[in-house]
C-alpha positions, 0 to 999 in steps of 0.5 A, spaced: 121 174 899 124 170 906 131 169 906 132 161 905 138 161 910 138 162 917 143 162 923 143 160 930 148 159 935 148 153 940 154 155 944 160 156 940 157 152 934 154 156 928 148 152 926 146 154 918 139 152 916 136 152 909 129 152 909 127 152 901 121 148 900 120 143 898 127 140 897 131 145 899 134 146 892 140 150 891 137 156 888 141 163 888 138 165 894 140 159 898 147 159 895 149 166 897 146 165 904 151 159 905 157 163 903 154 169 907 153 164 913 161 161 912 163 168 912 160 170 918 162 164 922 169 165 920 169 173 922 166 171 929 171 169 934 166 166 938 164 161 933 169 155 933 165 150 928 159 150 923 153 145 922 150 146 915 143 143 916 136 143 912 129 144 915 123 140 912 124 133 909 131 133 906 138 135 905 139 139 899 136 135 894 140 138 888 140 144 883 134 149 882 130 146 876 127 153 875 134 156 873 135 150 868 136 154 861 137 161 864 143 165 865 147 163 871 147 167 877 152 168 882 155 165 886 156 159 882 155 152 886 163 151 885 164 157 888 160 155 894 163 149 895 170 152 895 168 157 900 165 152 905 171 147 904 176 153 905 173 155 912 178 155 917 173 152 922 170 145 922 164 145 918 159 139 919 154 137 914 148 134 917 144 129 912 137 127 912 133 125 906 137 125 900 143 129 898 143 129 891 147 132 886 149 139 888 147 137 895 152 132 895 157 136 893 156 141 898 157 135 903 163 134 900 165 141 901 164 140 908 170 137 913 165 132 916 159 129 914 154 126 919 147 122 917 141 119 919 141 111 917 135 112 912 139 118 908 141 117 901 147 120 897 148 120 890 150 124 884 144 123 879 147 128 874 149 122 869 141 121 868 141 128 865 146 127 860 152 131 865 157 130 870 158 133 877 160 140 875 162 143 882 168 138 883 164 132 885 168 127 880 174 130 883 172 130 891 168 124 891 174 119 889 178 122 894 173 121 900 169 115 898 174 111 894 175 110 886 170 104 886 165 107 889 166 114 886 165 110 879 159 107 881 156 113 883 158 118 878 157 113 872 150 110 874 147 116 878 144 111 883 144 113 890 147 109 896 144 109 903 147 112 909 150 105 911 154 104 905 156 111 905 159 110 912 162 104 910 166 107 904 168 113 908 163 118 905 159 119 912 163 120 918 158 118 923 151 115 923 146 118 928 139 116 931 134 121 933 134 128 932 139 130 927 141 137 928 143 136 936 147 130 934 151 134 929 152 140 934 155 135 939 160 132 933 162 139 931 164 140 938 168 134 938 172 136 932 172 143 933 179 143 935 182 138 930 187 141 926 189 140 920 182 140 917 180 134 913 179 138 906 176 133 901 180 136 895 187 135 898 186 128 900 190 123 897 190 116 901 184 114 897 186 115 890 194 113 891 193 106 890 188 106 884 189 101 879 188 103 872 185 097 870 179 098 874 176 103 869 176 098 863 174 093 868 168 097 870 167 099 863 166 092 861 162 090 866 157 096 865 158 096 857 150 094 856 147 099 861 152 104 858 151 103 851 149 109 846 150 114 852 155 119 852 155 121 860 157 115 863 164 115 859 165 122 861 164 121 868 169 115 868 174 119 865 173 125 870 174 120 876 180 117 872 183 124 872 182 125 879 187 119 880 192 122 875 192 130 876 192 135 882 185 137 884 186 144 881 188 141 874 182 136 875 177 141 876 179 144 870 178 138 866 172 136 869 169 143 867 171 141 860 168 135 860 162 138 863 161 143 858 162 138 852 156 134 855 152 140 856 153 142 849 151 136 846 144 133 844 144 127 849 144 132 855 138 136 851 134 130 850 135 127 857 134 134 860 128 135 856 125 128 858 126 130 865 121 135 865 117 131 860 116 126 865 113 131 870 109 134 865 105 128 864 102 127 871 098 134 869 091 133 867 089 139 862 083 143 863 082 139 870 078 144 875 082 145 881 075 143 885 076 136 883 077 131 888 080 124 887 076 118 890 079 114 896 082 108 894 083 103 900 082 096 897 083 094 890 080 088 886 083 084 881 079 080 876 084 075 873 090 072 877 094 070 871 101 074 869 098 081 868 093 080 874 099 078 879 103 083 877 098 088 877 097 086 884 104 086 887 104 094 885 098 095 890 100 090 895 107 093 895 104 100 897 100 097 903 093 097 899 089 090 900 088 086 894 082 081 893 084 077 887 079 073 883 079 067 879 074 062 876 078 056 878 082 054 884 088 051 880 089 058 876 088 062 883 093 057 887 098 058 881 097 066 881 097 067 888 104 062 888 107 066 883 106 073 887 109 069 893 115 067 889 116 074 886 116 077 893 121 071 895 126 073 889 126 080 891 127 079 898 133 074 896 136 080 892 135 085 898 129 089 895 124 087 901 125 084 908 122 078 910 117 082 914 115 087 908 114 080 904 110 077 910 106 084 910 105 085 903 102 077 902 098 078 908 094 084 904 092 079 899 086 075 899 085 070 893 078 068 892 073 064 887 067 069 889 066 074 884 061 077 890 068 079 894 069 085 889 063 088 892 067 092 897 073 094 893 074 102 891 077 100 885 076 094 881 081 092 875 079 087 870 085 083 867 082 078 863 083 075 856 084 081 851 077 079 847 071 084 847 066 080 848 069 077 854 071 084 857 064 086 856 061 080 860 066 081 866 064 089 866 056 087 866 057 082 872 061 087 875 056 093 874 051 089 878 055 088 884 060 094 885 059 099 890 056 106 888 062 110 886 067 104 885 072 106 880 072 100 874 078 099 870 080 095 864 087 093 863 086 092 855 092 094 851 088 095 844 080 095 845 075 100 846 074 103 853 068 106 851 065 100 848 067 096 855 064 102 859 057 102 855 056 095 858 055 098 865 050 103 867 056 107 870 060 109 864 063 115 868 066 110 873 070 106 867 077 108 864 083 104 862 089 102 866 094 099 861 099 096 865 105 094 861 108 087 862 111 085 867 106 089 871 110 090 877 117 092 874 115 096 868 114 104 870 109 106 865 101 106 866 097 109 860 091 111 863 085 111 858 080 116 859 073 114 856 068 119 853 064 119 859 070 118 864 068 123 870 074 128 872 075 125 879 076 118 876 081 120 872 084 124 877 084 118 882 087 114 877 093 119 876 094 120 883 094 112 885 099 111 879 104 116 883 102 112 890 104 105 886 110 108 883 108 108 876 109 114 871 102 115 868 100 118 861 093 120 859 091 117 853 084 117 849 080 112 846 083 109 840 086 102 837 092 101 841 092 108 845 099 111 844 104 106 845 101 100 841 098 105 836 105 108 834 108 101 834 103 098 829 106 102 823 113 100 825 111 093 825 107 093 819 113 096 815 118 091 818 114 085 816 114 088 809 122 089 809 123 082 810 119 080 804 123 086 800 129 083 801 132 085 808 133 080 814 130 080 821 137 081 823 139 087 819 132 090 821 134 089 828 141 091 828 139 098 825 134 099 831 139 096 836 144 101 833 139 107 834 139 105 841 133 101 842 134 095 847 132 090 841 129 090 834 122 088 832 123 081 831 127 080 837 121 083 841 116 079 837 120 073 839 121 075 846 113 077 847 111 071 843 110 071 835 103 067 837 100 073 841 093 075 837 094 069 832 087 066 830 090 059 832 088 056 825 094 053 822 091 052 815 089 060 814 096 063 812 095 070 810 101 073 813 108 071 814 107 071 821 101 066 820 106 062 816 111 062 822 105 060 827 103 055 823 109 051 824 109 053 832 115 058 831 112 062 836 118 065 839 123 064 845 118 059 849 118 054 843 126 055 841 124 058 834 121 064 832 124 069 827 130 066 830 133 059 832 135 059 839 140 054 843 139 052 850 141 058 853 136 062 848 141 065 844 139 067 837 142 065 830 139 067 823 134 061 821 135 058 814 128 055 815 125 063 816 129 065 810 126 060 806 119 061 808 120 069 807 123 068 800 117 063 798 112 068 801 115 074 797 114 069 791 107 068 792 105 075 793 109 077 787 114 082 791 120 083 788 126 082 792 132 087 792 138 090 797 135 094 803 139 099 806 140 101 813 137 108 811 131 105 808 130 101 814 130 108 818 125 111 814 120 105 813 120 104 821 122 110 825 119 115 821 112 112 820 112 112 828 113 120 828 107 121 823 103 116 827 105 120 833 103 127 829 096 123 828 095 122 835 096 129 837 091 131 831 086 127 834 087 129 841 089 122 843 095 125 847 095 131 851 102 133 849 107 131 844 112 130 850 107 125 853 108 120 847 115 121 848 114 118 856 110 113 853 115 110 848 121 111 853 118 108 859 114 103 855 118 101 849 125 102 851 126 108 846 133 111 848 132 117 853 138 120 850 134 121 844 128 124 848 123 120 845 120 119 838 117 126 837 123 130 841 128 126 836 124 128 830 124 135 832 132 134 833 133 131 826 128 136 823 121 135 821 122 137 814 127 131 814 122 126 816 117 129 811 122 128 806 124 121 808 117 119 808 115 122 801 121 118 798 118 111 801 111 113 800 110 109 794 113 102 798 109 104 804 102 103 801 096 102 802 097 102 809 100 109 810 097 116 809 101 123 812 099 127 818 097 134 816 100 136 823 106 133 821 106 137 814 104 143 817 109 144 822 115 142 817 113 147 812 113 152 818 119 150 821 116 148 827 117 143 832 112 138 836 116 139 843 119 145 846 
C-alpha cells in the first residue's frame, strides 16, 4: 500500500503532503505519517519550518469513517495534534477545500494557518452526537475567540475562510497556488520565537463573559431542543475559559466518552451511514449509464412547480416552465424571482448568481416548448384523471429518451405511466414542500421504469442537492404511507378523550418539530377535502364545513391570533364532543403512553409492511425519509432505528395492548412479529 504521506524540501522548509483520496481522511496511516514527518523535521538541522498540505480537492476533511466502530489504532488523533503543536520549529497548515473535524484540529495544532478564500473550516462532530475529541473545544476558543468557538462547536456549521481570518483562526488568506504561498509564509515566520502555541494562548479567553453561555443557549434553544451534544459542546467551551488546557482536555474527554456511550450518538452516527446507503440502487448492473439531462421542463407554475424549478436553476440547468394561463404563468415566474431576491438579501446568492439563474428560466404557455427537454416533471393538481391527460399529451411531443416524471405524493405511478407509449421512461419524483428547501426526494420506481431512468434520477438528485430515496409504487409511497396510520389514530384519540394540544405535546416532547394537528393546521386542514359542506363523514369534514382550514384561515384544530399563535379552541372541543356522541364513542382519560402506542408504534408496523412488500430497499431508507421529510428527530435515528433501540418486542406488546381500539384499520406486519419473536432488528 502506498504511503499516503510524502515529504519534500523547498530550501529549508519541509513540505509534508497528504494524498489519501478522496477527502484526505485521517486514517491510521495518515496519522502515523504526520507524526513521522514532524519527528524527521525536528531531527533535521537543515529544516527550519514545516508546511502541512494536502493534495487533491481538500485539506483533511475529517476522520476515516471506515474506522468507525472498530478498535482504535495508534497514534490517536490527540497524540498527533499534540506532536504537531510541540514541534520546536514553526508548522504552517495550508488549507484548501475543507478543514473539518479532525482536519481542523490538525490545523489548530499547527502554529500558523494559511487558506485560500473559498476554503471552509468547521467542527461538525455535534452532528454525529459528539464533540471535538482531540482538544478542539479547548484550542478553538483560545485561537478564534469564545463566541466563534461556541457557534462552530455547538451548531456544527462551517465558516468560510474570510470569516476564519476575521476571527483569527486563519492567519493569512492567499490567492493562487496555495503551497508556494504557504512555503513563503513559513519562510517569513521561521525565526519567530516563542511560537504561537494554541493550547497556551490566554488572550482570547481571558475576558470571556460567563453570561454569554446562557445567552447562547437561550438564542439557540429551539434548534438544540432534545439534543445532548450541543449542551456538551457548550460546557466544553466554557471549561476552556475556566481551567488550564491540560485539565480542560481531561474534561473534554469525559464529555466525549459520555456522548459516545449514549443512544443519541449511536443514532446520529447510524443516520450518517443511512443517508449514504440511500443513494445506492440494489441490484443495478454496473454497465447501466445514466441519461444526459441538459434541459428540464416543468408542467405547472404553482407552489410546487416553482419550487422544483428553483432546484434546477440553482444547479445551472435550464428550465422551461409551462402553464395554461398567462396570469398563472406570470405569478409563478414572479414567485420564483421573489424567492431568489429573498435568498440574495440573506446572502445566500449574489446578484450575479440570481441574474444567471433567472436567465435560465423560460416561462411559456406553449406545451410544445417541452419537446426538446431531457426531463419533464409534471407538477399539477393531485388528481389521477388530470395527470393521465397531461402524460397523454406529453407522450405525443416529448423527444425519444426523455425522462417523464410525476410529482405525485400518493397516486399510482404505474397507472400514470400506462397513459403513455413509453412506461419505461416514466417514474415518480416526489418533492417535499417547499420543494426548493426540503432536502428529501422520493424517487418512485414503477413496474416498468428502466434501470437507466432510475439511475438518472438518483444522480440528478445529488446534482440538485437532494437526498434521494428509492420507493416502490404503493399509496403514499414510503413517507405518506407511514404518516397515514398516525393521522388515523390521532383523530380517533380526539373522539375518545384526548385533546389536540395533548396529542401534539406528546409528539413535540418526543422530538418532532410539531404534532399531527399543528401539522394539519400549517399544511391546510382542507387539503384533499371533497369540498361539499353538507357531506360530513369525519371530524375533519366538520371543521372544513365551517372553513376551519388551518392557519391560513386563522382557525383549524386551534384558534390563531394575528401573529398565528395557537390556542385551544372551545369551538373545536364542542365539535369533537358532539361528533363522539353521534358515533357512540365513549370518552375517557387518555394517557401520554397510549398516545405513543397508538400513533408512533403503528408507524413502525407500517414501515415493516413496506419492507415486507419491497416498497423500500432497506429499513434505513425509511428512516432517511422520515428524518428529512417529516422532521423525525435525528437523535432517535428514524422510526425503524428507534424501534430497534426500544426493542421490537416492546413495540409488538404495545400494539397488542391497543389492537382492539385500533380496529378496523390495524393489522400486524408479519415481519415485525417474526423479528420481535427472534430478537432481531430492522437496522444494524
